C-alpha positions in Angstrom: -72.4 -9.1 -189.3 -70.9 -7.2 -186.5 -71.8 -3.6 -185.8 -69.1 -1.1 -185.5 -69.2 0.7 -182.2 -69.9 4.4 -182.4 -66.9 6.4 -181.4 -67.2 9.1 -178.7 -66.0 12.6 -179.5 -62.7 13.4 -177.7 -63.5 16.2 -175.2 -62.0 19.7 -175.5 -59.5 20.3 -172.7 -58.5 23.7 -171.2 -55.0 22.6 -170.4 -52.5 19.8 -170.9 -52.8 18.9 -167.2 -56.6 18.5 -167.6 -56.1 16.3 -170.7 -53.5 14.2 -168.9 -55.8 13.7 -165.9 -58.6 12.6 -168.3 -56.5 10.0 -170.1 -55.1 8.7 -166.9 -58.6 7.7 -165.8 -60.3 6.8 -169.2 -59.8 4.0 -171.7 -59.0 5.2 -175.2 -61.0 2.5 -177.1 -64.4 4.3 -177.0 -62.6 7.4 -178.6 -60.1 5.9 -181.0 -60.2 3.1 -183.6 -56.8 1.7 -183.0 -57.1 -0.6 -186.1 -56.6 2.5 -188.2 -53.6 3.7 -186.2 -50.1 3.9 -187.8 -46.7 4.3 -186.4 -45.6 7.9 -186.2 -41.9 9.0 -186.7 -40.6 12.3 -185.4 -37.1 12.5 -186.7 -36.5 16.1 -185.6 -37.9 15.7 -182.1 -35.2 16.4 -179.5 -35.5 15.0 -176.0 -36.0 17.7 -173.4 -33.0 18.4 -171.2 -32.4 20.4 -168.0 -29.3 22.2 -167.0 -27.8 21.1 -163.7 -24.8 22.0 -161.7 -22.7 19.1 -160.6 -19.6 19.2 -158.4 -17.0 16.5 -159.1 -13.7 15.8 -157.5 -11.0 17.3 -159.7 -9.2 14.0 -160.2 -12.4 12.3 -161.4 -13.1 15.2 -163.8 -9.5 15.0 -165.2 -10.0 11.2 -165.8 -13.3 11.8 -167.5 -11.7 14.4 -169.8 -8.9 12.1 -170.6 -11.3 9.3 -171.5 -13.3 11.7 -173.6 -10.2 12.9 -175.3 -9.2 9.3 -176.3 -12.6 8.9 -177.8 -12.6 12.3 -179.4 -16.0 13.3 -177.9 -16.9 16.2 -175.5 -16.6 15.1 -171.9 -20.1 16.2 -171.1 -21.5 13.9 -173.8 -19.4 11.0 -172.5 -20.7 11.7 -168.9 -24.3 11.5 -170.2 -23.6 8.2 -171.9 -22.0 6.8 -168.7 -24.9 8.0 -166.6 -27.5 6.6 -169.0 -25.8 3.2 -169.1 -25.6 3.0 -165.3 -29.2 4.2 -164.8 -30.3 1.6 -167.3 -28.4 -1.2 -165.5 -29.8 -0.1 -162.2 -33.4 0.1 -163.4 -33.4 -3.2 -165.4 -31.0 -5.2 -163.2 -28.9 -6.3 -166.2 -25.3 -6.7 -165.4 -25.8 -4.8 -162.2 -22.8 -5.0 -159.9 -23.1 -7.6 -157.3 -23.5 -6.5 -153.7 -20.7 -8.8 -152.7 -17.3 -7.4 -153.7 -15.1 -9.7 -155.8 -12.1 -11.1 -154.1 -8.9 -9.3 -155.0 -5.3 -10.0 -154.4 -2.9 -7.3 -153.2 -1.4 -7.1 -156.7 -4.8 -6.2 -158.3 -6.1 -4.1 -155.4 -7.1 -0.5 -156.4 -4.9 2.3 -155.1 -6.0 4.2 -152.0 -6.8 7.2 -154.2 -9.1 5.1 -156.5 -10.9 3.6 -153.4 -11.5 7.1 -152.0 -12.8 8.4 -155.3 -15.1 5.4 -155.6 -16.4 6.0 -152.1 -17.1 9.7 -152.9 -19.1 8.7 -156.0 -21.2 6.3 -154.0 -22.2 9.1 -151.7 
C-alpha cells in the first residue's frame, strides 16, 4: 500500500508578478495532484492584441488590399494571417526559404519594382 503524499497549500501572492516568480522556481507536484486534473476549455477567451503603427510602401498596401478583396476579407486580417504564417515558418524552420536564391531565367525574373519592394520588406 502506497501512501499518498500530503499536498502543500498554495501560498497567497500579493501580485501576479510574485506568483509568476514563485512558479518559475518551484515544482507544482507538491502542491497539485495532476492525476485529478482535467482539460479546461475557454471558448470566449480572446487573445490579447496590441495596436501598432506600421508604414508600408503604397504599392505593397495596394497589392495587399487587392488580395484581401479577392478573398473577401479585411486587409488587416489578411496581413495578420500572412505575418503569423511567416513567423511560424521562421520559428519552426518548416518550409523556410532557402538562403540560396533559386536560379531564374530572364523570362521569369521579377520586375525591378518587385525586386525593390522585396528589398524594402527585408529591411
